[in-house]
Backbone bond lengths (Angstrom), bond angles and torsions (degrees), N, CA, C in turn:
res aa  C-N    CA-C-N  psi(-1)  N-CA   C-N-CA  omega(-1)  CA-C   N-CA-C  phi
1 M - - - 1.453 - - 1.471 112.67 -
2 R 1.371 122.76 -31.46 1.420 127.21 179.39 1.597 106.88 -61.11
3 Q 1.333 115.41 -45.32 1.449 119.99 178.20 1.472 114.60 -64.41
4 A 1.331 113.58 -42.43 1.533 121.22 172.10 1.494 111.17 -51.54
5 I 1.408 117.48 -54.87 1.341 123.47 177.58 1.548 117.01 -52.06
6 A 1.303 109.51 -47.73 1.453 119.49 -178.28 1.586 110.86 -60.15
7 I 1.319 113.19 -46.59 1.513 117.91 -174.79 1.582 105.94 -75.25
8 G 1.268 120.91 -29.61 1.412 119.90 175.36 1.539 112.21 -69.05
9 F 1.351 118.18 -32.92 1.451 123.86 176.79 1.546 110.75 -64.43
10 F 1.293 117.37 -48.38 1.500 124.74 -177.26 1.501 103.58 -67.96
11 L 1.333 123.01 -46.42 1.487 122.37 -174.35 1.485 109.05 -61.34
12 G 1.266 118.21 -41.25 1.458 125.50 -177.71 1.577 109.26 -53.79
13 I 1.380 111.91 -48.12 1.539 117.06 179.52 1.622 107.68 -66.89
14 L 1.326 115.49 -49.22 1.379 121.21 -167.72 1.622 109.01 -64.84
15 S 1.333 116.88 -43.20 1.471 117.66 179.13 1.485 114.46 -69.79
16 A 1.376 116.98 -30.72 1.458 118.33 177.87 1.596 112.76 -68.32
17 I 1.383 116.71 -39.67 1.329 113.62 178.46 1.550 116.84 -72.81
18 V 1.340 118.05 -42.52 1.444 121.49 174.72 1.437 111.80 -64.93
19 G 1.407 116.27 -43.88 1.465 119.10 -178.13 1.572 113.69 -61.28
20 S 1.301 112.38 -33.01 1.575 113.43 -179.93 1.510 110.77 -64.09
21 Y 1.297 120.67 -41.32 1.385 119.17 176.85 1.535 109.67 -71.13
22 L 1.357 115.84 -34.72 1.478 117.50 -179.51 1.449 116.99 -54.49
23 I 1.440 111.93 -49.71 1.508 118.23 -172.83 1.620 108.46 -80.06
24 L 1.258 119.14 -31.32 1.487 118.73 -179.96 1.531 110.27 -68.65
25 Q 1.313 120.51 -28.83 1.511 126.06 178.88 1.542 105.96 -93.16
26 Q 1.344 124.16 3.63 1.436 130.16 175.02 1.660 102.32 56.38
27 M 1.242 116.28 52.85 1.443 122.36 178.60 1.545 110.42 -113.94
28 G 1.320 119.46 18.30 1.478 120.74 -172.53 1.432 111.71 -53.92
29 M 1.232 123.16 -42.11 1.502 125.29 -174.22 1.494 112.66 -71.25
30 M 1.396 114.72 -23.47 1.460 120.39 177.89 1.557 105.75 -61.14
31 G 1.297 122.17 -40.90 1.496 123.08 172.97 1.442 113.24 -51.76
32 G 1.394 118.67 -44.23 1.417 124.01 -175.71 1.610 109.04 -72.00
33 V 1.306 119.36 -29.16 1.437 122.57 175.20 1.504 107.48 -64.49
34 I 1.303 116.44 -57.72 1.440 123.93 -174.99 1.514 112.79 -60.49
35 A 1.320 118.37 -37.59 1.406 128.48 179.89 1.534 107.34 -60.56
36 H 1.301 119.48 -47.50 1.484 124.92 -174.03 1.629 107.97 -78.07
37 A 1.362 113.18 -31.52 1.500 120.33 -176.56 1.529 112.50 -69.67
38 V 1.329 121.56 -13.96 1.430 121.44 -170.25 1.495 112.15 -79.76
39 L 1.428 115.44 -12.06 1.441 117.23 -175.14 1.557 115.00 -66.69
40 P 1.355 117.67 -36.33 1.471 111.24 175.63 1.516 114.25 -65.37
41 G 1.266 118.81 -39.06 1.440 127.35 172.46 1.558 114.07 -50.99
42 I 1.265 109.51 -51.99 1.454 115.72 173.33 1.503 115.49 -54.32
43 S 1.312 115.06 -46.67 1.508 122.63 -179.72 1.550 113.74 -58.26
44 I 1.391 110.66 -45.94 1.458 121.15 -178.59 1.540 107.30 -68.27
45 A 1.217 118.63 -48.08 1.491 125.07 -178.99 1.551 108.53 -54.11
46 F 1.281 113.76 -49.75 1.422 120.82 -175.52 1.585 111.06 -62.63
47 F 1.395 112.56 -37.41 1.413 117.18 -178.70 1.586 108.83 -73.18
48 L 1.332 114.41 -31.82 1.517 115.11 -179.40 1.494 110.28 -86.26
49 E 1.378 116.37 -7.14 1.527 121.12 178.02 1.551 110.47 66.77
50 I 1.372 113.28 39.45 1.440 115.42 169.71 1.551 108.71 -117.13
51 N 1.297 116.34 174.49 1.438 125.83 -179.42 1.546 111.30 -47.80
52 L 1.340 120.90 121.83 1.425 120.49 179.59 1.445 113.88 -62.38
53 A 1.344 121.61 -26.89 1.424 127.49 179.47 1.435 110.89 -61.64
54 I 1.276 119.11 -37.63 1.523 127.54 -178.98 1.572 107.16 -64.93
55 G 1.294 112.01 -52.28 1.602 114.39 -179.91 1.587 107.82 -60.08
56 A 1.416 115.44 -48.17 1.422 118.35 -176.26 1.509 113.82 -57.84
57 F 1.318 112.66 -40.53 1.511 120.39 178.33 1.550 112.73 -61.91
58 I 1.300 117.04 -46.80 1.478 120.61 -178.24 1.474 113.80 -67.20
59 A 1.431 113.31 -36.85 1.420 116.83 -178.63 1.567 106.70 -70.12
60 G 1.328 121.21 -40.63 1.366 126.38 -175.92 1.549 110.43 -60.84
61 I 1.412 113.46 -45.47 1.486 115.44 176.52 1.448 109.69 -65.20
62 L 1.234 123.47 -39.50 1.371 122.62 -171.82 1.617 109.62 -68.01
63 S 1.287 116.81 -35.45 1.417 123.14 177.60 1.499 109.10 -62.48
64 A 1.384 120.64 -47.06 1.351 123.01 -179.54 1.441 114.77 -65.43
65 L 1.298 119.72 -38.25 1.498 129.68 177.09 1.581 107.54 -62.22
66 L 1.376 115.95 -39.36 1.476 121.35 176.78 1.413 108.20 -62.60
67 V 1.355 121.30 -50.36 1.517 124.42 -176.47 1.514 110.49 -57.56
68 M 1.453 111.83 -44.44 1.362 114.22 178.57 1.521 116.90 -66.50
69 G 1.403 117.11 -37.25 1.362 116.27 178.39 1.512 114.63 -70.92
70 I 1.375 118.31 -32.87 1.422 117.88 177.47 1.579 112.18 -65.99
71 E 1.410 110.96 -35.34 1.537 115.80 -179.37 1.542 111.60 -67.72
72 T 1.348 113.89 -41.76 1.488 118.53 -170.06 1.477 108.56 -85.82
73 R 1.434 122.99 -27.03 1.402 121.82 -174.31 1.596 112.03 -97.35
74 S 1.274 115.79 0.14 1.540 118.81 178.98 1.515 113.90 -144.57
75 Q 1.237 116.37 -178.91 1.481 119.79 179.73 1.575 110.39 -93.26
76 I 1.350 116.12 15.02 1.511 118.18 -176.82 1.382 107.48 -81.03
77 K 1.362 120.70 137.50 1.479 125.52 178.05 1.504 111.89 -71.71
78 V 1.221 116.89 152.11 1.424 124.73 -174.75 1.498 115.65 -60.05
79 D 1.341 117.40 -35.37 1.430 122.38 -177.83 1.638 106.30 -71.85
80 S 1.342 118.65 -33.86 1.465 119.21 178.06 1.524 108.64 -67.52
81 A 1.414 113.38 -42.48 1.382 119.94 177.10 1.540 117.70 -55.34
82 M 1.324 107.88 -43.53 1.474 119.46 -178.86 1.515 109.79 -64.36
83 A 1.323 115.19 -44.57 1.552 121.84 -176.41 1.529 106.38 -69.06
84 L 1.256 125.10 -40.94 1.397 123.29 177.47 1.602 115.56 -66.40
85 T 1.289 111.92 -41.55 1.402 117.32 179.75 1.537 112.82 -67.58
86 L 1.269 114.61 -45.20 1.442 124.43 177.34 1.516 112.01 -51.12
87 S 1.370 116.09 -56.25 1.406 121.42 -178.42 1.532 114.96 -66.20
88 S 1.346 112.36 -38.92 1.480 119.45 -179.33 1.493 111.57 -65.65
89 F 1.354 122.24 -49.17 1.405 123.16 174.92 1.536 117.43 -59.73
90 L 1.319 108.43 -37.45 1.582 112.17 178.37 1.603 104.43 -69.16
91 A 1.278 120.02 -42.58 1.498 117.56 -178.64 1.544 110.91 -65.84
92 L 1.352 117.76 -33.60 1.478 122.92 178.00 1.464 108.13 -67.16
93 G 1.316 122.04 -39.04 1.426 124.15 178.49 1.518 110.17 -62.79
94 I 1.327 117.27 -43.68 1.436 119.80 -179.74 1.576 113.61 -69.25
95 I 1.245 115.68 -28.72 1.452 119.73 173.86 1.579 113.76 -72.37
96 L 1.398 112.98 -37.93 1.385 117.07 -178.73 1.596 113.65 -70.23
97 I 1.356 109.22 -32.13 1.534 116.46 -179.46 1.610 106.15 -63.34
98 N 1.237 114.26 -34.57 1.542 118.33 178.02 1.411 113.37 -84.41
99 L 1.307 128.21 -33.39 1.364 127.09 -177.61 1.488 113.77 -81.36
100 L 1.432 115.05 -34.68 1.515 122.25 179.45 1.481 109.97 -89.67
101 K 1.351 115.35 3.16 1.532 115.63 175.20 1.546 110.47 57.15
102 T 1.323 114.82 44.50 1.499 118.74 -177.68 1.516 110.12 -106.36
103 N 1.335 111.71 34.74 1.521 118.01 -176.21 1.542 112.26 -64.66
104 Q 1.377 116.87 -10.51 1.474 120.82 174.07 1.503 116.14 -66.36
105 I 1.420 114.91 -17.71 1.433 119.69 -177.34 1.603 106.62 -60.36
106 D 1.243 113.65 136.92 1.526 120.98 174.45 1.453 105.91 -80.88
107 L 1.358 119.55 85.23 1.431 122.57 179.03 1.501 113.33 -61.12
108 S 1.281 116.59 -43.26 1.488 123.94 -178.57 1.517 108.29 -51.76
109 S 1.368 120.05 -46.89 1.491 126.24 179.03 1.485 110.44 -58.79
110 I 1.389 108.76 -51.79 1.542 119.36 -171.92 1.660 110.44 -66.77
111 L 1.331 112.17 -39.94 1.400 114.25 179.73 1.522 118.80 -78.49
112 F 1.314 111.88 -35.66 1.563 119.72 -172.49 1.547 113.76 -117.58
113 G 1.357 116.45 -9.65 1.478 119.70 170.98 1.564 107.48 86.00
114 D 1.393 113.08 151.62 1.484 121.17 171.06 1.512 106.31 -152.84
115 I 1.261 115.32 92.44 1.508 121.24 -169.05 1.487 108.35 -73.65
116 L 1.326 117.69 -20.15 1.502 118.44 -177.14 1.615 103.84 -87.69
117 G 1.257 121.23 0.35 1.407 120.41 179.48 1.496 112.42 -105.89
118 V 1.416 118.84 7.97 1.467 119.97 178.41 1.413 112.31 -71.95
119 T 1.388 114.88 147.50 1.408 118.01 179.46 1.586 109.09 -108.23
120 A 1.350 114.96 175.85 1.548 120.76 -177.15 1.557 103.34 -61.31
121 K 1.300 120.39 -35.96 1.443 120.88 -178.10 1.551 112.07 -64.40
122 D 1.378 117.46 -36.84 1.352 124.54 172.45 1.517 110.99 -58.79
123 V 1.342 119.73 -49.44 1.367 124.39 -177.86 1.501 114.01 -62.35
124 W 1.336 117.59 -40.58 1.498 121.93 176.15 1.446 108.35 -65.79
125 Q 1.215 118.94 -45.62 1.495 121.74 -176.45 1.560 110.04 -61.08
126 T 1.312 116.76 -40.91 1.513 118.44 178.73 1.458 107.93 -74.64
127 A 1.288 122.82 -36.07 1.494 125.06 175.20 1.488 111.34 -53.16
128 I 1.452 112.58 -50.02 1.495 115.76 -173.87 1.539 107.65 -67.52
129 I 1.327 117.91 -44.94 1.473 121.79 179.50 1.528 110.87 -52.83
130 T 1.354 115.22 -47.49 1.466 123.74 -176.34 1.600 108.52 -62.32
131 I 1.357 116.95 -51.62 1.454 119.83 -179.85 1.438 108.97 -59.80
132 F 1.329 122.86 -42.67 1.390 127.14 -177.62 1.572 111.67 -63.41
133 I 1.334 119.32 -42.58 1.404 120.39 172.56 1.478 117.53 -67.03
134 V 1.351 119.51 -40.06 1.418 125.38 173.78 1.533 113.32 -57.49
135 V 1.330 116.78 -41.87 1.426 126.63 -173.17 1.599 104.58 -73.18
136 V 1.242 122.29 -44.68 1.392 130.96 -177.84 1.595 104.17 -63.06
137 T 1.275 114.69 -51.63 1.500 119.62 -175.75 1.436 110.74 -58.91
138 K 1.412 114.37 -46.59 1.454 120.10 174.86 1.482 117.93 -54.79
139 L 1.361 115.16 -42.64 1.464 121.17 -178.61 1.540 115.70 -70.48
140 F 1.412 112.20 -35.28 1.405 117.90 -177.96 1.517 115.35 -119.33
141 Y 1.388 114.01 35.95 1.478 121.23 -175.38 1.530 111.57 -63.50
142 K 1.306 116.64 -43.77 1.470 118.45 -175.01 1.579 109.30 -71.26
143 E 1.303 118.05 -39.67 1.466 122.50 -179.33 1.529 105.20 -64.79
144 L 1.317 120.45 -48.31 1.425 127.91 179.62 1.551 110.36 -56.00
145 E 1.330 114.85 -50.26 1.503 121.78 -176.96 1.512 105.51 -63.76
146 F 1.271 122.93 -43.67 1.532 124.26 -176.99 1.492 105.76 -63.16
147 Y 1.295 120.81 -49.12 1.480 126.03 -177.55 1.581 108.53 -65.68
148 T 1.320 117.74 -36.44 1.504 115.10 -178.83 1.459 109.50 -66.86
149 F 1.368 122.03 -42.96 1.437 120.40 -169.24 1.605 114.00 -95.40
150 D 1.302 112.51 -14.00 1.527 116.66 -178.13 1.503 109.54 -155.28
151 P 1.500 117.76 73.68 1.298 121.25 -176.47 1.522 112.85 -62.97
152 I 1.293 117.69 -33.53 1.521 122.11 -176.82 1.554 104.50 -69.71
153 G 1.305 119.43 -47.66 1.421 122.41 176.52 1.431 116.49 -58.87
154 A 1.347 114.31 -36.07 1.519 121.68 177.34 1.595 108.93 -65.35
155 K 1.294 113.29 -43.78 1.474 115.19 -179.11 1.533 110.21 -68.99
156 A 1.339 120.00 -37.92 1.434 120.37 174.09 1.526 115.44 -64.80
157 C 1.320 117.94 -23.46 1.434 119.58 176.42 1.577 114.44 -87.11
158 G 1.324 110.70 3.36 1.524 115.59 -177.68 1.499 120.38 87.25
159 L 1.288 117.04 9.96 1.461 119.79 177.29 1.448 108.09 -72.70
160 P 1.360 118.10 144.99 1.435 123.52 -174.38 1.595 107.15 -81.67
161 V 1.368 116.26 76.23 1.504 118.30 -171.19 1.617 113.70 -66.08
162 K 1.329 115.26 -25.97 1.397 114.89 -179.96 1.655 108.66 -70.81
163 L 1.384 113.64 -37.27 1.419 117.73 179.85 1.566 108.16 -69.09
164 L 1.340 114.46 -39.41 1.533 116.99 177.76 1.430 112.30 -62.24
165 Y 1.341 116.52 -36.76 1.520 122.77 178.36 1.625 106.99 -65.44
166 F 1.236 116.24 -49.38 1.442 120.05 -176.00 1.529 110.59 -67.89
167 G 1.341 115.46 -31.12 1.491 116.39 171.06 1.540 111.22 -65.28
168 L 1.268 119.14 -45.39 1.462 123.23 176.51 1.556 110.04 -54.77
169 I 1.411 115.65 -44.95 1.410 115.83 -178.59 1.594 109.13 -65.49
170 C 1.279 118.07 -39.71 1.441 122.26 175.67 1.568 113.33 -56.69
171 A 1.337 112.98 -42.94 1.510 118.65 176.90 1.480 108.47 -65.67
172 I 1.331 124.06 -43.63 1.376 123.53 178.89 1.530 112.78 -62.04
173 T 1.294 116.90 -42.48 1.497 123.04 -178.04 1.678 102.16 -65.01
174 L 1.326 121.12 -51.03 1.384 120.81 -179.32 1.457 111.43 -53.11
175 T 1.367 117.37 -45.09 1.509 120.31 179.68 1.410 111.99 -57.82
176 I 1.328 117.32 -44.61 1.460 123.03 -174.10 1.607 106.65 -68.98
177 V 1.367 120.43 -38.34 1.358 124.43 179.24 1.535 109.02 -60.23
178 A 1.296 113.23 -46.97 1.487 122.04 -177.02 1.572 108.21 -63.85
179 S 1.254 114.76 -35.15 1.490 122.20 -171.52 1.640 113.58 -84.84
180 M 1.243 115.44 -11.30 1.441 118.03 -172.92 1.501 113.62 -60.23
181 Q 1.287 117.77 -36.35 1.520 119.50 -174.52 1.499 106.77 -77.64
182 T 1.360 117.12 -28.49 1.481 120.50 -168.79 1.606 112.31 -89.74
183 V 1.315 117.99 -49.18 1.450 115.23 -178.20 1.514 109.94 -118.06
184 G 1.375 120.29 -11.24 1.393 125.64 -178.47 1.566 111.12 82.10
185 V 1.360 110.49 160.25 1.504 112.76 -171.79 1.490 110.63 -75.31
186 L 1.314 123.68 -14.52 1.505 121.06 177.89 1.493 110.71 -81.61
187 L 1.321 118.76 -22.66 1.498 120.08 -175.88 1.493 113.61 -109.14
188 V 1.296 115.39 2.82 1.456 122.06 -169.17 1.441 111.26 -69.13
189 M 1.394 116.43 -25.60 1.597 118.68 173.01 1.476 115.69 -54.97
190 S 1.394 116.76 -38.76 1.361 121.68 177.83 1.477 113.90 -56.95
191 L 1.346 114.86 -49.63 1.456 125.65 -176.70 1.517 107.46 -65.78
192 L 1.297 121.66 -34.37 1.483 125.06 179.11 1.451 110.20 -70.78
193 V 1.323 121.56 -50.50 1.456 124.43 -166.31 1.525 111.28 -101.32
194 G 1.341 117.19 -27.59 1.452 120.98 -166.64 1.626 112.50 -64.43
195 P 1.413 116.15 -53.95 1.496 115.39 177.94 1.549 110.51 -64.87
196 A 1.357 121.97 -31.56 1.422 124.09 -176.49 1.482 110.65 -68.68
197 I 1.455 118.77 -42.76 1.499 118.56 -178.53 1.536 111.05 -76.49
198 T 1.263 114.50 -28.31 1.505 121.17 175.96 1.546 106.07 -58.91
199 A 1.331 115.39 -50.22 1.390 121.92 -176.12 1.639 107.96 -65.27
200 Y 1.267 113.40 -37.44 1.499 122.65 179.97 1.587 108.65 -55.54
201 L 1.255 119.99 -34.11 1.372 129.77 -173.37 1.574 103.86 -75.69
202 L 1.269 119.43 -27.92 1.456 118.94 -171.13 1.584 114.15 -99.32
203 I 1.387 112.59 -40.71 1.429 116.81 177.67 1.569 111.26 -134.99
204 K 1.353 116.04 171.48 1.436 121.48 -176.23 1.465 121.89 -111.19
205 E 1.396 108.20 -30.63 1.606 111.09 -177.57 1.488 110.01 -71.21
206 L 1.338 116.92 144.57 1.466 122.89 -171.94 1.626 109.19 -65.66
207 Y 1.253 117.40 -46.25 1.454 118.50 -178.04 1.512 108.43 -62.72
208 Q 1.459 121.32 -37.37 1.397 123.18 -179.42 1.442 109.03 -67.18
209 M 1.415 116.62 -39.18 1.471 117.75 176.46 1.506 114.18 -53.14
210 M 1.409 113.86 -43.00 1.493 117.51 178.30 1.439 114.09 -61.33
211 I 1.371 114.78 -45.41 1.454 120.71 -178.95 1.518 113.52 -61.56
212 V 1.360 114.95 -53.22 1.425 119.48 -179.00 1.622 112.91 -66.28
213 G 1.334 114.52 -35.92 1.507 126.28 175.81 1.456 104.88 -59.01
214 A 1.277 121.03 -50.38 1.477 126.44 -175.85 1.554 108.17 -59.77
215 I 1.196 115.59 -45.35 1.508 122.86 179.53 1.479 109.62 -59.97
216 I 1.342 116.30 -48.04 1.452 122.02 176.88 1.515 113.17 -63.94
217 G 1.350 115.19 -41.58 1.407 117.56 178.08 1.457 118.15 -64.44
218 I 1.384 114.43 -41.13 1.523 120.70 176.10 1.335 107.09 -65.14
219 F 1.339 128.48 -47.21 1.454 130.44 -176.88 1.552 108.10 -60.29
220 S 1.306 116.15 -49.21 1.463 118.46 -175.46 1.508 111.21 -65.66
221 S 1.391 116.85 -39.93 1.409 117.93 -174.13 1.579 108.36 -70.23
222 I 1.302 116.45 -43.77 1.523 117.07 178.96 1.460 114.03 -71.36
223 S 1.260 117.82 -40.02 1.547 123.02 172.30 1.422 114.81 -59.04
224 G 1.342 115.10 -42.66 1.517 120.64 179.72 1.456 109.88 -68.30
225 M 1.415 116.53 -36.65 1.446 116.83 179.13 1.568 114.43 -65.42
226 Y 1.352 113.91 -39.10 1.434 120.13 177.96 1.507 112.23 -62.67
227 I 1.390 111.95 -45.74 1.515 120.00 177.81 1.472 110.31 -59.12
228 S 1.336 115.69 -44.67 1.527 119.08 178.14 1.593 111.74 -58.23
229 Y 1.480 111.26 -37.33 1.403 112.89 -169.81 1.528 110.36 -76.14
230 Y 1.384 113.15 -42.91 1.446 116.84 -173.80 1.488 115.01 -81.38
231 C 1.374 116.97 -23.32 1.487 123.67 -177.49 1.524 109.01 -100.36
232 D 1.306 121.60 -3.73 1.427 125.08 -178.04 1.526 109.06 59.00
233 L 1.343 117.97 52.28 1.434 121.90 179.87 1.504 109.03 -115.13
234 P 1.414 117.78 154.55 1.516 117.25 171.90 1.455 112.07 -51.84
235 S 1.325 120.78 131.13 1.528 123.33 -176.10 1.596 110.57 -64.25
236 G 1.319 117.30 -44.40 1.531 117.64 -175.05 1.560 105.17 -61.48
237 A 1.281 116.33 -51.11 1.609 115.84 -177.47 1.487 111.64 -60.67
238 A 1.312 116.31 -38.12 1.522 119.09 179.00 1.461 112.28 -59.45
239 I 1.351 113.25 -47.27 1.491 120.36 178.54 1.489 110.91 -60.63
240 V 1.346 116.85 -52.27 1.493 117.77 -179.81 1.468 113.60 -59.03
241 M 1.229 119.11 -33.88 1.569 122.75 179.95 1.504 111.63 -72.90
242 T 1.320 116.57 -25.61 1.437 121.37 178.94 1.515 104.34 -80.82
243 I 1.298 118.34 -40.46 1.481 117.78 175.11 1.511 112.26 -62.19
244 F 1.294 119.47 -36.84 1.481 125.27 178.45 1.573 110.09 -64.73
245 S 1.344 109.22 -42.54 1.466 113.03 178.41 1.474 115.39 -61.60
246 C 1.353 116.28 -39.74 1.436 121.51 175.38 1.473 109.94 -62.19
247 F 1.315 118.17 -43.67 1.501 123.92 179.84 1.520 110.64 -57.58
248 M 1.384 115.09 -45.13 1.441 116.31 -173.98 1.554 111.91 -70.79
249 L 1.340 112.58 -32.91 1.581 115.28 170.32 1.443 112.20 -56.03
250 A 1.359 118.70 -45.13 1.401 122.50 -176.35 1.557 112.56 -71.60
251 F 1.328 108.37 -36.25 1.528 117.49 177.09 1.574 109.58 -60.35
252 L 1.265 115.19 -44.70 1.455 120.71 -174.16 1.545 110.98 -78.33
253 F 1.343 116.63 -43.81 1.447 123.29 -168.38 1.509 121.00 -115.24
254 S 1.310 115.09 5.23 1.489 120.48 177.34 1.468 110.92 -52.26
255 P 1.358 119.54 130.35 1.506 121.05 -175.96 1.512 110.32 -61.87
256 S 1.326 122.65 -28.81 1.439 121.00 -176.52 1.536 110.96 -105.21
257 Q 1.291 121.39 -32.99 1.456 124.01 -171.67 1.587 114.85 -123.12
258 G 1.325 115.71 -1.37 1.518 119.73 177.50 1.462 110.88 -58.47
259 I 1.372 116.08 135.76 1.514 116.61 177.01 1.486 117.50 -70.12
260 L 1.463 111.89 -15.39 1.501 112.97 -177.56 1.513 105.64 -102.10
261 N 1.353 118.37 6.19 1.455 120.84 176.19 1.608 115.91 -110.93
262 T 1.322 110.96 16.54 1.489 118.22 172.27 1.515 106.74 -74.71
263 P 1.363 113.90 149.96 1.441 119.03 -178.77 1.551 115.52 -55.37
264 Q 1.305 116.40 -35.41 1.540 124.59 176.21 1.527 105.64 -61.89
265 N 1.278 115.66 -50.75 1.481 117.08 -173.72 1.481 116.01 -69.72
266 R 1.345 112.81 -33.67 1.507 121.81 178.89 1.517 106.01 -67.58
267 H 1.411 121.25 -40.22 1.442 122.44 172.90 1.396 116.30 -60.64
268 R 1.341 115.93 -40.67 1.509 121.46 -174.34 1.540 102.56 -72.08
269 L 1.256 117.38 -45.47 1.555 119.89 179.43 1.578 109.42 -57.45
270 S 1.258 118.51 -41.84 1.454 117.50 -175.96 1.563 107.56 -71.81
271 V 1.287 118.91 -35.14 1.379 120.27 -179.65 1.643 111.33 -65.77
272 I 1.421 112.36 -38.39 1.356 117.58 179.45 1.625 113.18 -67.51
273 I 1.318 108.63 -37.15 1.545 113.80 175.70 1.520 115.72 -67.75
274 K 1.364 112.06 -35.71 1.443 116.44 179.93 1.509 109.22 -70.00
275 S 1.370 113.19 -41.92 1.554 114.33 178.23 1.504 113.33 -61.14
276 L 1.384 114.95 -42.83 1.571 119.93 176.93 1.415 108.27 -60.98
277 Y 1.389 122.46 -37.08 1.468 121.52 -175.79 1.438 109.59 -71.95
278 R 1.306 121.54 -36.91 1.493 125.28 -177.14 1.586 105.02 -66.93
279 R 1.295 118.03 -35.97 1.498 115.42 -174.99 1.478 107.46 -74.37
């Protein structure tokens, strides 16, 4: 339980930082592509008896580069390139599991997560990734913010936009690698974008999004873990539903964007309350 709480804490911070850049650049689906694309890398790494994270990272980077190559070298739209890459890498992973006789891989844990099965090694790996991403974000915050909100202007000013894009892809892949054991590759998209878009409904500044998103991510990860433990539910699904619950609360009651906080709805609510009071 202590290791699960620790990894939930680090993942909450990591997902909020990376997810904030992800949604502001409208790259939410890229996280899904990379998450599904790690399966071939995991299969090969297991066969070669090396760290599964290394194989997952390489496969994730290759999938993102393939999407970028298809988009830039042809007239195919990015959503079509993502859909093709996602399904192809997932199919390749399934084929490799059978060809390389790596059926010993715990696919259920990889696909859907098992936070109570994390080891001390997983915690240290996630902690190192989180600290690395936090330090890099702090060092290059201004450049990343400029690139996020105005990529054309950033390119005109001489910023290495391709390098920044590749760095963001690496950060997404590292986050997915760190999250595999917790929520699984099929549900990692929610951990990546959920806390960030919930924070986006509450505040606007990028650094505030990261801070509030980190708080939501930590709360969701730890709360979902306890719900999973006491209710005997899959840990990944419990964490994802906790994130969704936080999003729905912000979606309904956000002071600036909540659908129940519009002037019309507030007026209707006051009328209903007054009518009930008179009765």
